C-alpha positions in Angstrom: 0.0 0.0 0.0 1.2 3.5 -0.8 0.9 6.2 1.9 1.5 9.8 1.0 0.3 13.3 1.7 -1.3 15.6 -0.9 1.8 17.9 -0.7 4.0 15.1 -1.9 2.2 14.3 -5.1 1.1 16.0 -8.3 -2.7 16.3 -8.7 -3.1 15.0 -12.3 -1.4 13.9 -15.5 -2.5 17.0 -17.4 -5.5 18.2 -15.3 -8.1 16.3 -13.6 -11.0 17.2 -16.0 -8.8 16.6 -19.0 -7.6 13.3 -17.6 -11.2 12.2 -16.9 -12.1 12.6 -20.6 -8.9 11.2 -22.0 -8.7 8.2 -19.7 -12.1 7.0 -20.9 -14.9 9.6 -20.3 -14.8 10.8 -23.9 -15.1 7.3 -25.2 -18.2 6.6 -23.2 -19.7 9.9 -24.5 -18.9 8.8 -28.1 -20.3 5.3 -27.6 -23.6 6.8 -26.1 -23.9 9.1 -29.1 -23.4 6.2 -31.6 -26.0 4.1 -29.7 -28.5 7.0 -30.0 -27.6 7.3 -33.8 -28.3 3.6 -34.2 -31.6 3.9 -32.4 -32.6 6.7 -34.7 -31.2 4.8 -37.8 -29.0 7.8 -38.7 -26.8 7.1 -41.8 -23.6 8.3 -40.2 -23.7 5.4 -37.9 -24.9 2.7 -40.3 -22.7 3.5 -43.3 -19.8 1.1 -43.2 -18.1 2.8 -46.1 -17.9 6.0 -44.1 -16.1 4.2 -41.3 -13.7 2.5 -43.7 -12.9 5.9 -45.3 -12.0 7.5 -42.0 -10.1 4.5 -40.5 -6.7 5.3 -42.2 -6.8 8.9 -40.9 -7.6 7.8 -37.4 -4.6 5.4 -37.6 -2.3 8.0 -39.0 -3.2 10.9 -36.6 -3.7 9.0 -33.4 -3.0 5.2 -33.4 0.4 5.2 -35.1 1.7 8.1 -32.8 0.6 6.1 -29.8 2.4 3.0 -31.1 5.6 5.0 -31.6 5.1 6.8 -28.3 5.7 3.5 -26.5 9.3 3.8 -27.8 9.5 7.2 -26.2 8.5 5.7 -22.9 10.7 2.5 -23.1 13.9 3.9 -24.6 14.0 7.2 -22.8 17.4 7.9 -21.3 17.8 7.1 -17.6 15.1 4.5 -17.4 17.5 1.6 -17.7 15.0 -0.7 -19.4 17.3 -1.6 -22.3 19.9 -3.0 -19.9 17.4 -4.8 -17.7 15.2 -6.2 -20.5 17.6 -6.9 -23.5 15.4 -9.6 -25.0 12.4 -7.3 -25.3 14.3 -4.1 -26.0 16.9 -5.4 -28.5 16.4 -9.0 -29.6 12.7 -8.8 -30.2 12.7 -5.9 -32.7 15.6 -7.5 -34.6 13.6 -10.8 -34.9 10.4 -9.0 -36.0 12.3 -7.0 -38.7 13.9 -10.2 -40.1 10.5 -11.9 -40.2 8.9 -8.9 -41.8 11.6 -8.9 -44.5 11.1 -12.6 -45.1 7.3 -12.2 -45.5 7.6 -9.3 -48.0 10.3 -11.1 -50.1 8.4 -14.5 -50.1 4.8 -13.3 -50.5 5.0 -10.0 -52.4 8.1 -10.1 -54.4 8.2 -14.0 -54.8 12.0 -14.3 -54.5 12.1 -17.4 -52.3 9.8 -19.8 -54.1 6.3 -21.2 -53.5 7.1 -23.1 -50.3 8.4 -20.0 -48.7 5.4 -18.0 -49.9 3.1 -20.6 -48.2 5.1 -20.3 -44.9 4.9 -16.5 -45.1 1.1 -16.6 -45.5 0.8 -19.0 -42.5 3.2 -16.8 -40.5 1.2 -13.7 -41.2 -2.1 -15.4 -40.4 -0.7 -16.7 -37.1 0.8 -13.3 -36.3 -2.6 -11.6 -36.8 -4.1 -13.9 -34.2 -1.3 -12.9 -31.8 -2.1 -9.3 -32.5 -5.7 -9.8 -31.5 -4.8 -11.8 -28.5 -2.1 -9.2 -27.4 -4.1 -6.1 -27.9 -6.5 -7.0 -25.1 -3.5 -7.9 -22.9 -1.7 -4.6 -23.3 -5.0 -2.6 -22.9 -5.6 -4.2 -19.5 -2.0 -3.6 -18.5 -2.3 0.1 -19.5 -5.6 0.4 -17.6 -4.0 -1.0 -14.5 -1.1 1.5 -14.9 -3.5 4.4 -15.1 -5.4 3.2 -12.0 -2.1 2.9 -10.1 -1.2 6.4 -11.1 -4.5 7.8 -9.8 -4.4 5.7 -6.7 -1.2 7.5 -6.0 -2.6 10.9 -6.8 -5.7 10.4 -4.7 -4.0 8.6 -1.9 -6.4 5.7 -2.4 -5.4 2.5 -0.6 -4.7 -0.4 -3.0 -3.1 -3.1 -0.9 -2.3 -6.7 -2.1 -5.9 -7.9 -2.0 -7.1 -4.9 -4.1 -4.3 -5.4 -6.6 -5.1 -9.1 -6.9 -8.8 -8.5 -7.3 -8.3 -5.8 -10.0 -5.9 -7.9 -12.0 -8.1 -11.0 -11.8 -11.0 -8.9 -13.1 -8.9 -7.5 -15.9 -7.6 -10.9 -16.9 -11.1 -12.4 -16.9 -12.4 -9.5 -19.0 -9.5 -9.9 -21.5 -10.1 -13.7 -21.9 -13.9 -13.3 -22.2 -13.6 -10.4 -24.6 -11.0 -12.2 -26.8 -13.2 -15.4 -27.0 -16.2 -13.3 -27.9 -14.3 -11.4 -30.6 -12.8 -14.4 -32.3 -15.8 -16.8 -31.8 -16.9 -17.4 -35.4 -16.9 -19.9 -38.2 -16.1 -17.2 -40.8 -12.9 -15.6 -42.1 -12.0 -11.9 -41.9 -9.8 -9.6 -43.8 -6.9 -7.8 -42.1 -5.1 -5.3 -44.4 -5.5 -7.7 -47.3 -4.7 -10.9 -45.4 -7.4 -13.5 -45.1 -7.6 -15.0 -41.7 -9.8 -17.8 -40.3 -11.6 -17.0 -37.1 -11.8 -19.4 -34.1 -14.8 -21.4 -33.1 -15.2 -22.4 -29.5 -17.7 -24.8 -27.9 -20.6 -23.2 -26.1 -19.5 -24.5 -22.7 -16.2 -22.6 -23.1 -18.1 -19.3 -23.8 -20.4 -19.9 -20.8 -17.5 -20.7 -18.5 -15.7 -17.6 -19.6 -18.8 -15.5 -19.0 -19.3 -16.9 -15.5 -15.6 -16.4 -14.5 -15.9 -12.8 -15.8 -19.0 -12.1 -13.7 -17.6 -13.7 -10.6 -14.3 -11.7 -11.0 -16.4 -8.5 -11.3 -18.1 -9.3 -8.0 -14.7 -10.0 -6.4 -13.3 -6.7 -7.7 -16.3 -4.7 -6.4 -16.1 -6.3 -3.0 -12.3 -5.6 -2.6 -12.1 -2.1 -4.1 -15.4 -0.7 -2.9 -16.9 -2.6 0.0 -13.7 -3.5 1.8 -12.1 -0.1 1.4 -15.3 1.6 2.5 -15.5 -0.6 5.6 -11.8 -0.6 6.6 -10.5 2.8 5.3 -13.7 4.8 4.9 -12.6 5.5 1.3 -14.3 5.1 -2.1 -12.4 5.2 -5.4 -12.6 8.5 -7.3 -14.0 8.9 -10.8 -10.6 9.2 -12.4 -9.4 6.1 -10.7 -12.4 4.1 -11.9 -12.6 5.7 -15.4 -10.0 3.6 -17.2 -11.5 0.2 -16.1 -15.0 1.4 -16.7 -14.2 2.5 -20.2 -12.5 -0.8 -20.9 -15.6 -2.7 -19.9 -17.7 -0.7 -22.4 -15.0 -1.0 -25.1 -15.5 -4.8 -24.9 -19.3 -4.5 -24.6 -19.3 -2.4 -27.8 -18.5 -5.6 -29.7 -22.2 -6.4 -29.3 -23.7 -3.0 -28.6 -22.0 -1.0 -31.4 -19.5 -2.9 -33.6 -18.4 0.3 -35.4 -17.2 1.7 -32.2 -15.4 -1.4 -31.2 -13.5 -1.8 -34.5 -12.9 1.9 -35.4 -13.1 4.1 -32.4 -12.1 2.0 -29.4 -8.5 1.8 -30.7 -8.5 5.6 -31.1 -9.7 6.2 -27.5 -7.2 3.6 -26.2 -4.4 5.6 -28.0 -5.6 8.9 -26.5 -5.5 7.3 -23.1 -1.9 6.2 -23.8 -0.9 9.6 -25.1 -2.3 11.3 -22.0 0.4 9.5 -20.0 3.1 10.1 -22.6 2.3 13.8 -22.5 2.8 13.8 -18.7 6.1 11.9 -19.0 7.5 14.1 -21.7 9.1 17.1 -20.0 9.7 19.0 -23.2 8.1 22.3 -24.4 4.8 22.5 -26.1 6.6 23.1 -29.4 8.7 20.0 -29.0 5.7 17.9 -28.1 3.9 19.2 -31.2 6.8 18.5 -33.5 7.2 15.0 -32.0 3.5 14.3 -32.6 3.7 15.5 -36.2 6.7 13.4 -36.8 5.0 10.3 -35.4 1.9 11.0 -37.5 4.2 11.4 -40.5 5.7 7.9 -39.9 2.2 6.5 -39.8 1.4 8.2 -43.1 4.5 6.7 -44.6 3.4 3.2 -43.6 -0.1 3.7 -45.0 1.3 5.1 -48.3 4.1 2.6 -48.7 2.3 0.6 -51.6 2.1 3.9 -53.6 5.6 5.0 -52.8 7.4 1.7 -53.7 6.3 0.8 -57.3 7.9 -2.7 -57.0 5.2 -3.8 -54.5 2.2 -5.6 -55.9 -1.3 -4.1 -55.6 -2.3 -6.6 -52.8 0.9 -6.1 -50.9 1.2 -7.2 -47.3 3.5 -4.4 -46.3 0.9 -2.5 -44.3 -0.2 -5.7 -42.5 3.5 -6.6 -41.9 4.3 -3.1 -40.5 1.1 -3.0 -38.3 1.8 -6.5 -37.0 5.4 -5.9 -36.3 4.8 -2.5 -34.6 1.8 -3.9 -32.6 3.6 -7.0 -31.3 6.7 -5.1 -30.2 4.4 -2.4 -28.7 2.7 -5.2 -26.6 6.1 -6.5 -25.5 7.2 -3.0 -24.5 4.0 -2.5 -22.6 4.7 -5.7 -20.7 7.8 -3.8 -19.4 6.4 -0.3 -19.1 3.0 -1.1 -17.5 4.2 -3.6 -14.9 1.5 -5.2 -12.8 3.3 -4.1 -9.7 3.1 -0.5 -10.7 6.6 0.1 -9.5 7.6 1.9 -12.8 4.9 4.6 -12.2 5.8 5.7 -8.7 8.1 8.3 -10.0 5.6 9.5 -12.6 2.9 9.9 -9.9 5.3 11.7 -7.5 
């Protein structure tokens, strides 16, 4: 448990109202608006082509900068993460780059023969499943990190039992959400790569739902009831907002699929950038230039097929870049957003 006085800690990442909206409040407002639009059968919400049109711009302006921002957090001087985690920080990106080059040479440029092309296709399909499995994992780690930060800001007691209950709830949410997302007998398209979904027996889905519900009761008991009885304290809105938003992001898979697939990643990225903004001690001009540079890298990735004439029309380069960046981003998050919250004590101080 952390014990501190208000004079020892900073009150917010940016400001408490801004944090509220960026940590999840804005996403809940957007989801509510989309649900109203669907209720009213408004074309803005029902037109799939409109969402597909805007998706690349959301990736370029928000999602890619948040992916690259993890490098700002992980490789910043003085953190010592490269020395303490060499496999994640050095070996993993080298392996991912080599695999990416292999996939492009074998599948797109056909330099390595038909057997290698088949291996490349299988590798890409398997990697896409890893991306979908990993994105829920790194979201829950980020949500836990944000909660740890605000527990510090609010001097809210999160002892061992509260940490355990929160992490059990997050893990159960992740597993149930992933099974629900991938439970299908159909195939789907991921940046031009055709991928088979996964079909699970009904008992698996029911068991995951029960575990999720029970873990939620466990979380409410430890964080709300026990703290109210023992410490006479209830969690603040900013402490609860990240996990509340995550619940509705998963629920949107059934409530509003357009939000789940197109807007939830954007709001997750905004949540991430909120923390990065607080960590970065540079000037506003430096932050702005950094953001524009990161968005420019995202634009370069999206426009790669047009920039390099040698690539075929159905190139996998965007899928390869997105997979590689995402997987390494998840690995970096496993270091940055540690379940113990130790890495964020200095941030919250």
